[in-house]
Every structure is written in C-alpha cells, then in structure tokens.
Backbone as JSON Lines, residues from 0, in Angstrom:
{"i":0,"aa":"M","n":[139.54,116.99,94.27],"ca":[138.41,116.76,95.08],"c":[137.39,116.23,94.43]}
{"i":1,"aa":"P","n":[136.7,115.0,95.0],"ca":[135.73,113.96,93.49],"c":[134.28,114.94,94.06]}
{"i":2,"aa":"V","n":[133.84,115.24,92.58],"ca":[132.47,115.49,92.55],"c":[131.54,114.16,92.61]}
{"i":3,"aa":"E","n":[130.01,115.0,93.29],"ca":[129.62,113.39,93.01],"c":[128.51,113.52,92.35]}
{"i":4,"aa":"L","n":[128.28,113.53,91.01],"ca":[127.28,113.28,89.65],"c":[125.8,112.13,89.43]}
{"i":5,"aa":"Q","n":[124.77,112.99,89.32],"ca":[123.93,112.09,89.0],"c":[123.25,111.98,87.88]}
{"i":6,"aa":"L","n":[123.26,110.17,87.31],"ca":[123.29,110.86,85.8],"c":[122.58,109.88,85.74]}
{"i":7,"aa":"L","n":[121.41,110.05,86.34],"ca":[119.85,109.39,85.9],"c":[119.18,110.61,86.85]}
{"i":8,"aa":"G","n":[117.88,111.18,86.26],"ca":[116.7,111.47,86.7],"c":[116.35,111.27,87.92]}
{"i":9,"aa":"P","n":[115.49,111.92,88.37],"ca":[115.19,111.19,89.78],"c":[114.03,110.27,89.49]}
{"i":10,"aa":"A","n":[114.23,108.99,90.79],"ca":[113.18,107.85,90.38],"c":[112.4,107.97,90.22]}
{"i":11,"aa":"R","n":[111.24,107.31,90.07],"ca":[110.01,106.87,89.91],"c":[109.57,106.01,89.69]}
{"i":12,"aa":"E","n":[108.74,105.25,90.0],"ca":[108.53,103.77,89.92],"c":[107.82,103.4,88.55]}
{"i":13,"aa":"P","n":[108.2,102.49,88.0],"ca":[107.79,101.86,86.79],"c":[106.2,102.31,86.41]}
{"i":14,"aa":"L","n":[105.98,101.97,85.02],"ca":[104.7,102.45,84.23],"c":[104.61,101.08,84.42]}
{"i":15,"aa":"D","n":[103.28,100.94,85.12],"ca":[102.24,99.32,84.91],"c":[102.24,99.54,83.61]}
{"i":16,"aa":"L","n":[102.09,97.98,82.69],"ca":[102.17,97.67,81.56],"c":[100.15,97.68,81.4]}
{"i":17,"aa":"L","n":[99.47,98.03,82.44],"ca":[97.9,97.71,82.29],"c":[97.03,98.65,82.52]}
{"i":18,"aa":"D","n":[98.24,99.99,83.33],"ca":[97.03,100.94,83.78],"c":[97.1,102.06,82.87]}
{"i":19,"aa":"G","n":[95.99,102.48,82.41],"ca":[94.99,104.02,81.65],"c":[95.75,103.73,80.62]}
{"i":20,"aa":"L","n":[96.27,101.67,79.91],"ca":[96.78,101.94,79.15],"c":[95.45,102.18,77.81]}
{"i":21,"aa":"V","n":[94.35,101.28,78.32],"ca":[92.91,101.66,77.19],"c":[92.49,102.44,77.74]}
{"i":22,"aa":"V","n":[92.36,103.98,76.47],"ca":[91.7,104.48,76.14],"c":[90.14,104.44,75.36]}
{"i":23,"aa":"A","n":[89.4,106.01,75.74],"ca":[88.61,106.15,74.56],"c":[89.45,107.2,73.68]}
{"i":24,"aa":"E","n":[89.74,108.05,73.59],"ca":[90.72,109.48,73.47],"c":[91.76,109.07,73.73]}
{"i":25,"aa":"P","n":[93.1,109.34,73.47],"ca":[95.03,109.89,74.06],"c":[94.19,111.01,74.65]}
{"i":26,"aa":"P","n":[94.88,111.1,75.66],"ca":[95.04,112.96,76.37],"c":[95.48,113.63,75.38]}
{"i":27,"aa":"E","n":[96.39,113.44,74.8],"ca":[97.62,113.81,74.56],"c":[97.91,113.36,73.25]}
{"i":28,"aa":"A","n":[98.46,114.98,72.55],"ca":[98.7,114.15,70.71],"c":[99.43,113.41,69.79]}
{"i":29,"aa":"L","n":[99.71,112.24,69.47],"ca":[100.04,111.14,69.63],"c":[99.99,110.85,68.41]}
{"i":30,"aa":"Q","n":[100.91,109.98,67.41],"ca":[101.18,109.1,66.47],"c":[100.51,108.05,66.31]}
{"i":31,"aa":"L","n":[98.49,108.01,65.51],"ca":[97.88,106.88,65.79],"c":[97.84,105.61,65.09]}
{"i":32,"aa":"H","n":[98.09,104.36,64.89],"ca":[97.68,103.48,64.15],"c":[96.46,102.89,64.72]}
{"i":33,"aa":"R","n":[95.84,102.38,63.11],"ca":[94.82,101.82,63.57],"c":[94.95,100.33,63.29]}
{"i":34,"aa":"F","n":[94.78,99.48,64.01],"ca":[95.15,98.1,63.47],"c":[94.11,97.33,63.12]}
{"i":35,"aa":"D","n":[94.01,97.27,62.03],"ca":[92.79,96.65,61.19],"c":[92.95,94.92,61.37]}
{"i":36,"aa":"G","n":[93.69,94.27,61.42],"ca":[93.96,93.48,61.29],"c":[95.14,93.08,60.14]}
{"i":37,"aa":"D","n":[95.98,94.24,59.32],"ca":[97.2,93.96,58.17],"c":[98.01,94.13,59.28]}
{"i":38,"aa":"V","n":[98.1,92.84,59.53],"ca":[99.78,92.07,60.93],"c":[100.8,92.76,59.88]}
{"i":39,"aa":"V","n":[101.24,92.69,58.9],"ca":[102.23,93.93,58.43],"c":[102.45,95.16,58.14]}
{"i":40,"aa":"A","n":[101.08,95.21,58.41],"ca":[101.23,96.9,58.12],"c":[101.73,97.87,60.55]}
{"i":41,"aa":"L","n":[100.85,96.69,60.94],"ca":[101.28,97.23,62.19],"c":[102.48,96.35,62.54]}
{"i":42,"aa":"A","n":[103.08,95.93,62.05],"ca":[104.8,95.8,62.42],"c":[105.54,96.31,61.51]}
{"i":43,"aa":"E","n":[105.46,97.19,60.15],"ca":[105.64,98.51,60.14],"c":[105.58,99.1,61.18]}
{"i":44,"aa":"F","n":[104.55,99.7,61.21],"ca":[104.07,100.84,61.94],"c":[104.93,101.0,63.72]}
{"i":45,"aa":"L","n":[104.94,99.41,63.99],"ca":[106.04,99.5,65.33],"c":[107.48,99.46,65.01]}
{"i":46,"aa":"V","n":[107.81,99.11,64.1],"ca":[109.29,99.51,63.97],"c":[109.56,100.42,64.5]}
{"i":47,"aa":"W","n":[109.32,101.71,63.51],"ca":[109.17,103.1,63.01],"c":[109.35,103.42,64.94]}
{"i":48,"aa":"G","n":[107.83,103.19,65.32],"ca":[107.27,103.36,66.48],"c":[108.1,103.41,67.26]}
{"i":49,"aa":"V","n":[108.49,102.33,67.61],"ca":[109.33,102.25,68.86],"c":[111.63,102.97,68.81]}
{"i":50,"aa":"H","n":[111.37,103.47,67.83],"ca":[112.44,103.55,67.46],"c":[112.25,105.41,67.47]}
{"i":51,"aa":"D","n":[111.19,105.36,67.44],"ca":[111.35,107.19,66.84],"c":[111.19,108.25,67.59]}
{"i":52,"aa":"E","n":[111.96,108.99,68.77],"ca":[112.42,109.49,69.54],"c":[111.37,110.94,70.3]}
{"i":53,"aa":"G","n":[110.01,110.86,69.01],"ca":[108.87,110.82,69.58],"c":[109.26,110.53,71.16]}
{"i":54,"aa":"P","n":[107.32,111.06,71.79],"ca":[106.57,110.69,73.27],"c":[105.88,109.88,73.4]}
{"i":55,"aa":"G","n":[106.26,109.2,71.72],"ca":[105.69,107.22,71.99],"c":[104.63,107.32,71.14]}
{"i":56,"aa":"F","n":[103.71,106.5,70.9],"ca":[102.45,106.55,70.42],"c":[101.07,105.15,70.79]}
{"i":57,"aa":"A","n":[99.76,105.38,69.54],"ca":[99.2,104.36,70.4],"c":[98.33,103.65,69.23]}
{"i":58,"aa":"V","n":[98.11,102.79,69.18],"ca":[97.08,101.99,68.23],"c":[95.95,102.14,68.64]}
{"i":59,"aa":"A","n":[94.98,102.06,67.47],"ca":[93.38,102.13,67.89],"c":[92.82,100.5,67.68]}
{"i":60,"aa":"V","n":[92.64,99.93,68.4],"ca":[92.28,98.63,68.1],"c":[90.89,97.83,68.39]}
{"i":61,"aa":"D","n":[90.5,97.43,67.41],"ca":[88.78,96.8,68.59],"c":[87.97,96.12,69.73]}
{"i":62,"aa":"D","n":[89.48,95.15,69.57],"ca":[89.02,94.73,70.56],"c":[90.17,93.92,71.56]}
{"i":63,"aa":"G","n":[89.66,92.95,72.84],"ca":[90.67,92.85,72.97],"c":[92.37,91.79,72.69]}
{"i":64,"aa":"D","n":[91.82,91.01,71.94],"ca":[92.22,89.89,71.13],"c":[93.71,90.84,70.4]}
{"i":65,"aa":"A","n":[92.9,91.77,69.46],"ca":[94.06,93.37,68.38],"c":[94.65,93.4,69.67]}
{"i":66,"aa":"A","n":[94.58,93.78,70.72],"ca":[94.75,94.82,71.64],"c":[96.31,93.68,72.7]}
{"i":67,"aa":"L","n":[95.79,92.53,72.56],"ca":[96.63,91.88,72.73],"c":[98.25,91.02,72.16]}
{"i":68,"aa":"A","n":[97.49,91.88,70.74],"ca":[98.86,91.49,70.08],"c":[99.55,92.32,69.99]}
{"i":69,"aa":"V","n":[98.31,93.77,69.41],"ca":[99.37,94.87,69.73],"c":[101.42,94.62,70.87]}
{"i":70,"aa":"L","n":[100.52,94.04,72.03],"ca":[101.0,94.89,73.18],"c":[102.43,93.54,72.82]}
{"i":71,"aa":"A","n":[102.34,92.63,71.87],"ca":[103.01,91.2,72.03],"c":[104.11,91.57,71.07]}
{"i":72,"aa":"G","n":[103.76,92.52,69.8],"ca":[104.31,93.01,68.53],"c":[105.34,94.35,68.99]}
{"i":73,"aa":"T","n":[104.83,95.04,70.14],"ca":[105.85,96.01,70.56],"c":[107.0,95.71,70.86]}
{"i":74,"aa":"V","n":[106.27,94.03,72.38],"ca":[107.17,93.69,73.17],"c":[108.17,92.84,71.39]}
{"i":75,"aa":"A","n":[108.15,92.71,70.83],"ca":[109.15,92.05,69.76],"c":[109.95,92.9,69.2]}
{"i":76,"aa":"A","n":[109.3,94.26,68.93],"ca":[109.87,95.17,67.99],"c":[110.9,96.0,69.46]}
{"i":77,"aa":"L","n":[110.73,95.68,69.84],"ca":[111.89,96.46,70.89],"c":[112.87,95.48,71.79]}
{"i":78,"aa":"T","n":[112.5,93.95,71.42],"ca":[113.38,92.94,71.46],"c":[113.85,92.58,70.51]}
{"i":79,"aa":"G","n":[114.08,92.62,69.12],"ca":[114.71,91.9,67.85],"c":[113.09,90.55,67.52]}
{"i":80,"aa":"F","n":[112.84,91.02,68.49],"ca":[112.49,89.16,68.05],"c":[111.0,88.9,66.52]}
{"i":81,"aa":"D","n":[110.46,88.44,66.38],"ca":[109.67,88.3,65.14],"c":[108.43,89.24,65.19]}
{"i":82,"aa":"I","n":[108.27,90.11,64.19],"ca":[107.25,90.74,64.81],"c":[106.28,90.68,64.96]}
{"i":83,"aa":"P","n":[105.46,90.25,63.34],"ca":[104.93,89.65,62.59],"c":[104.27,88.52,62.85]}
{"i":84,"aa":"A","n":[104.76,86.89,63.94],"ca":[104.99,86.11,64.45],"c":[104.33,86.63,66.16]}
{"i":85,"aa":"A","n":[104.58,87.74,66.7],"ca":[103.92,88.08,67.82],"c":[102.9,88.73,67.81]}
{"i":86,"aa":"I","n":[102.6,89.36,66.18],"ca":[101.06,90.39,66.34],"c":[100.43,88.71,65.9]}
{"i":87,"aa":"A","n":[100.85,87.55,65.46],"ca":[100.13,86.66,65.2],"c":[99.43,85.4,65.72]}
{"i":88,"aa":"A","n":[100.18,85.78,66.85],"ca":[99.86,84.26,67.33],"c":[100.81,84.54,68.97]}
{"i":89,"aa":"P","n":[100.21,86.03,69.7],"ca":[100.68,86.94,70.96],"c":[101.56,85.63,72.43]}
{"i":90,"aa":"D","n":[102.04,85.4,72.42],"ca":[103.21,84.88,73.51],"c":[102.79,85.48,75.34]}
{"i":91,"aa":"V","n":[101.43,84.99,75.11],"ca":[100.95,84.94,76.8],"c":[101.75,85.13,78.08]}
{"i":92,"aa":"A","n":[102.17,84.14,78.44],"ca":[103.35,83.78,79.06],"c":[104.38,84.75,79.42]}
{"i":93,"aa":"R","n":[104.88,84.76,78.08],"ca":[106.18,85.95,77.76],"c":[105.26,86.75,78.49]}
{"i":94,"aa":"L","n":[104.24,87.86,77.9],"ca":[103.55,89.32,78.43],"c":[103.33,88.76,79.86]}
{"i":95,"aa":"A","n":[103.4,88.71,80.0],"ca":[102.37,88.46,81.27],"c":[104.29,87.75,82.98]}
{"i":96,"aa":"G","n":[105.51,87.52,82.01],"ca":[106.15,87.67,82.78],"c":[106.92,88.3,82.89]}
{"i":97,"aa":"L","n":[106.51,89.61,82.33],"ca":[107.51,90.83,81.4],"c":[108.03,91.51,83.19]}
{"i":98,"aa":"N","n":[109.21,91.42,83.86],"ca":[109.53,92.19,84.67],"c":[109.41,93.65,84.49]}
{"i":99,"aa":"P","n":[109.3,94.0,86.15],"ca":[108.54,95.74,85.73],"c":[109.21,96.71,85.11]}
{"i":100,"aa":"M","n":[111.34,96.66,84.84],"ca":[111.3,97.41,83.62],"c":[111.3,97.56,82.32]}
{"i":101,"aa":"A","n":[110.68,96.06,82.24],"ca":[110.26,95.58,80.25],"c":[108.75,96.39,80.85]}
{"i":102,"aa":"R","n":[108.45,96.13,81.41],"ca":[106.71,96.81,81.07],"c":[106.87,98.09,81.05]}
{"i":103,"aa":"D","n":[107.71,98.95,82.12],"ca":[107.84,100.48,81.85],"c":[108.17,100.64,80.19]}
{"i":104,"aa":"A","n":[109.43,99.88,80.24],"ca":[110.17,100.49,78.57],"c":[108.71,100.17,78.13]}
{"i":105,"aa":"V","n":[108.22,99.16,77.2],"ca":[106.65,98.31,76.88],"c":[105.77,100.01,76.29]}
{"i":106,"aa":"R","n":[105.61,100.7,78.15],"ca":[104.73,102.1,78.44],"c":[105.26,103.02,77.99]}
{"i":107,"aa":"E","n":[106.21,103.26,78.05],"ca":[107.07,104.55,77.43],"c":[106.82,104.79,76.03]}
{"i":108,"aa":"R","n":[107.34,103.23,74.93],"ca":[106.66,103.54,73.49],"c":[105.38,103.57,73.41]}
{"i":109,"aa":"L","n":[103.87,102.35,73.08],"ca":[103.02,102.55,73.75],"c":[102.68,102.76,74.58]}
{"i":110,"aa":"R","n":[101.38,104.15,74.23],"ca":[101.57,104.74,75.47],"c":[100.18,104.63,75.64]}
{"i":111,"aa":"Y","n":[98.77,104.44,74.77],"ca":[97.75,103.86,74.9],"c":[97.36,102.9,73.7]}
{"i":112,"aa":"L","n":[95.99,102.15,73.05],"ca":[95.4,101.55,73.25],"c":[94.09,101.74,72.76]}
{"i":113,"aa":"V","n":[93.78,102.31,72.14],"ca":[92.32,103.75,71.84],"c":[91.62,102.31,71.59]}
{"i":114,"aa":"A","n":[90.56,102.22,72.02],"ca":[89.1,101.72,71.56],"c":[87.72,102.28,72.23]}
{"i":115,"aa":"S","n":[86.63,101.59,71.43],"ca":[85.63,102.48,71.75],"c":[84.62,101.59,72.53]}
{"i":116,"aa":"R","n":[85.1,100.84,72.64],"ca":[84.71,100.53,75.23],"c":[85.54,99.74,75.31]}
{"i":117,"aa":"P","n":[86.62,100.57,75.86],"ca":[87.84,100.4,76.34],"c":[87.76,99.84,77.68]}
{"i":118,"aa":"A","n":[86.75,99.64,78.36],"ca":[86.51,99.12,79.74],"c":[86.3,97.75,79.06]}
{"i":119,"aa":"D","n":[85.99,97.53,77.77],"ca":[85.4,95.37,77.91],"c":[87.39,95.72,77.62]}
{"i":120,"aa":"V","n":[88.01,95.97,76.18],"ca":[88.75,96.14,76.25],"c":[89.69,95.91,77.34]}
{"i":121,"aa":"D","n":[90.36,96.41,77.9],"ca":[90.77,96.03,79.64],"c":[90.59,95.28,80.61]}
{"i":122,"aa":"A","n":[89.68,94.59,80.1],"ca":[88.92,93.77,81.0],"c":[89.26,92.19,80.47]}
{"i":123,"aa":"R","n":[89.32,92.3,78.97],"ca":[90.34,91.15,78.56],"c":[91.69,91.37,78.59]}
{"i":124,"aa":"L","n":[92.34,92.42,78.56],"ca":[93.81,92.62,79.06],"c":[94.41,91.52,79.99]}
{"i":125,"aa":"R","n":[93.27,92.24,81.54],"ca":[93.43,91.49,82.48],"c":[93.38,90.46,82.85]}
{"i":126,"aa":"H","n":[92.13,90.22,81.72],"ca":[92.4,88.15,81.67],"c":[93.62,87.63,81.68]}
{"i":127,"aa":"F","n":[94.01,88.4,80.51],"ca":[95.66,87.51,80.32],"c":[96.48,87.75,80.96]}
{"i":128,"aa":"L","n":[96.19,89.0,81.56],"ca":[98.34,89.43,81.81],"c":[97.76,89.96,83.16]}
{"i":129,"aa":"G","n":[96.49,89.71,84.29],"ca":[96.46,89.38,85.03],"c":[96.43,90.67,85.59]}
C-alpha cells in the first residue's frame, strides 16, 4: 500500500529581498559584522556566514552604497562568484534580476542590514533594485 510523504515543510511565500532588510537594530541575536570598507574582511565574513548552520547574520553599514556591496557580496558567496569583486563593483542588473527563490536564499542568510538611518539606506537600495 503506497504511503504519501511530504518531504518539504509547509509552503510559504519567498522572502522579499528588501522588505524588512534594513533596520536600526536587529530584532534577534545574530552574528553581526560591521562593514567599514574592508572588502577582504567582509568577503571572509560572508564565506563563513552563508555556510554557517545558524539562523543567518546581520551586517552593519553606513550608507546605501555599502548596503548594495553587502548584497552583491552575499549573492557572490552563495553562487561561487568572486566575492571581493562583487563587493567592489556590485552588479545592480544581476541583483535586480534575481528570481524570487534566489532572493529568498539571500534573505535566509543575510537577515538584516543594520544602519543608523535605515529609511535612507532602504530608499537607496530601492532606487537601485526597485
């Protein structure tokens, strides 16, 4: 007699790339890295962050350009691309063109961007990524 199995958890909508991403304070305890412009340090953190089994991570940024660099670096870390190159020169078209499942995968790891002026950073990201 056949047995029906459900191998996946309950269906849910994929996480949006930008909704709720930029915050003044992360609402949960996560590993936090401050991106101060050091591309190598951020790349090393992202390699760890996308492969860690924990609940994801947060990165503190000063502005929208740094936030864009973090997003590009996270995508590169998840897809095997050159992380420092992606951080140094974010490919806005590639980020904007991510399908919903890819956006969800990014947000499963990069839970928050922490900024002192989250509305300004969010507006800058939306300007680039829609």
